[in-house]
Residue, then its C-alpha position, 0 to 999 in steps of 0.5 A: m940714329t935712334d933705333p926705330r924699334s926703341a922710340e915712340s911709335v908713329a901714328a898709324e893714320l900718318l903712315n896710311e896717308a904716306v902710303e896713299l900719297t906715295r902710291e899716287a905719285g908712283r901711278l903718275t910715273l906710269g904715264w911716261f913709263n915705256d914711252h918711246d918718246l920719253s925725253v931724258r935730260r942730264k943733271g949737273d952730276g950726269s945722272p938722268v932726269t925725266d918729266a916723270d921724276q919732276v911731276a911725281e916729286a912736285f905732286l908729293r911736295e904740294a900734297l905734303a905742303k897742304r897736309f903738313p905745312d909746318d914740316a920740312v921737305i927734302g927731295e932729289e929734284y927740287p931745293a929743300e923746304q924748311g919747316t918748324s915742326g921737327r919733322t922732315w919728309i924725304i922724297d925720291p920720285i923715281d929711285g932707279t931712273r936708269s931702269f925707268v928710261r930703259g923700260v925696266p919695271l923695278y924702279t921705285t917711288l920713295l917717301a920717308m919721314i924723320d922726326q925728333h926720334g929718328p926715322a919714323i915712316g918709310v914707303s917704297a912703291v913699285p909702280g911697274l909691278d903694282e906692289t908697295v912695301w911700307a913701315g912705321r916705327g913700332l907698327g911693323c912692315y907690310h907688303d900690300g897690306r900683309p905683314c912681311q918679314v926678312s928671310p930666316q936664312t943664316e948661311l951666306a953661301r946659300s943667300y941671294l944678294c942684290a945690287s944696283g950694279f957693280e961699277w961703283w964697288p971699291e976695288g976688291a969688294f966684289d971679289r971678296v963677296s963673290r968668294t962666299g958662294a952667295r948668289m949675286r943679282t943686279w937690277g936692284d935699286g930701291y927694289g932690292y930693299v923690297l926683296v930683302a924686307t919681304g924675304r925674297t933675298e937676304a941682302m942689298i948692297d948699295p954704295g954711293l947713296n944719297l939721303w933720299d935713296i936710303a931714308p925709307m929703308l931705315v924704317i922698312i928694314p928694321e921693322s921687317g926684322g932685318q938690319i941696315t948699316q953703312w959699310n963702316g957700321a954707322t947707322t946715321a941717316e945720311a948719304g954713304d955706302w949701305l948694306a941691308t940684310n936679314g940680320a943673320i948674315h949682316d956681320q959676315l957680309l959687312n966684314r967683307l965690305r969693310s976691308s974696302 
């Protein structure tokens, strides 16, 4: 994967359009949030899906098709659509559906774009908290319109680490990380990366991700001054086990996860 900071900058107008579309899709999900009559179904892999997931993704697909008909689209809820432009949009309408169905407002609506140079645009809207973080390659990272950056903390023992849960961690990984003295918190999902990019936590540890879970973060984290890799150190835009940090504690934490 090309370092987002070393390739040609993305157009600011394109980033702004992506932000508005993501925010609007996120607002659509609020129509089902905290609805006691919400219908939750199970997909083939056992993960939950709701009408909110499908409506939000359908909205984004339709909007992208109108604006960028030659672009490819990949999303969690519907089959991939091929394109000819060399650009691919990646959608996760609700990252953290398990949180969403339980009324926890830390779920996110995610949109990313990858072009011939690599990750180019990343947007993470948090509808339940009315906040959004976005980044464009070469344009920096923003939190509700203001530039944001990662925490300067250099000591792992003084750092706060987020995770969506611990049941997916390989055996021994939790013990090795917890022995560092770092403060560990959950209910992360996509919001954990928002916290890293805005300097409110130092790391997000996230095993077992799909491409649509991680794609926006491949722009958001580097543009906010942080570092993001798979647990094996790879940076390829693909499914896997991922670690996002402020950069200063990345290698220390990665060494403990690599043993898994």
